[in-house]
C-alpha positions as a printed Julia matrix, in Angstrom:
68×3 Matrix{Float64}:
   0.55   -0.85  -7.54
  -1.71    0.16  -9.89
  -4.3    -1.97  -8.64
  -3.71   -1.68  -4.95
  -4.0     2.0   -5.92
  -7.64    1.49  -8.07
  -8.85   -0.32  -5.64
  -8.4     2.34  -2.57
  -9.65    5.13  -5.06
 -12.52    3.38  -4.69
 -13.03    3.67  -0.91
 -11.59    7.25  -0.54
 -10.43    9.38  -3.26
  -6.13   10.33  -3.11
  -4.24   12.89  -4.29
  -1.02   13.33  -5.44
   0.83   13.3   -1.59
  -1.08   10.43  -0.57
  -0.29    8.57  -3.8
   3.29    9.57  -2.74
   2.89    8.42   1.01
   1.12    5.57  -0.43
   3.91    4.56  -2.57
   6.66    4.37   0.27
   4.52    2.47   2.43
   4.15   -0.01  -0.37
   7.81   -0.21  -0.78
   8.25   -0.28   3.01
   6.45   -3.59   3.15
   7.83   -5.17  -0.26
  11.83   -3.97   0.38
  12.78   -7.52   1.88
  11.67   -9.52  -1.31
  13.09   -7.01  -3.09
  16.52   -6.73  -1.08
  16.99  -10.26  -1.32
  15.98  -10.68  -5.23
  12.94  -12.18  -4.74
  11.06  -10.14  -6.67
  10.1    -6.9   -7.67
   9.13   -3.5   -5.55
   5.88   -2.95  -8.29
   4.27   -6.3   -7.16
   3.14   -7.48  -3.38
   2.21  -11.54  -2.59
  -0.74  -12.27  -0.15
   1.12  -11.94   3.03
   2.8    -8.6    1.81
  -1.17   -6.89   0.86
  -1.95   -8.02   4.26
   0.82   -6.13   5.67
   0.19   -3.35   3.61
  -3.45   -3.14   4.93
  -2.68   -3.4    8.7
   0.18   -0.6    8.11
  -2.74    1.82   6.37
  -5.25    0.42   9.05
  -2.96    1.26  11.48
  -1.97    5.18  10.71
  -5.51    5.64   9.22
  -4.4     6.45   5.46
  -6.41    8.57   4.02
  -8.82    8.24   7.02
  -9.81    4.38   5.75
 -11.12    3.25   8.95
 -14.17    6.14   8.77
 -14.61    4.5    5.57
 -14.57    0.64   6.34
C-alpha cells in the first residue's frame, strides 16, 4: 500500500481523508484474493493494480483525471 501511495503523491498530495479512502478502495480491489487465502491485503498483483487504477480514474480520486 505504501508504494502505491507514494506513486500517487507524486501526482497529487494526499491528506488523511484521501489516504483513508485509498486504503478502502485498495482493500476492496484485493478482497477476493484475501478471502480465498491467496495473498495479503497489502499487496496487489498487476491485474489488481489495473483494477485499482481504473476505479481511481472512474471516481476521479483526488482529481486524478485533471493531473494525468
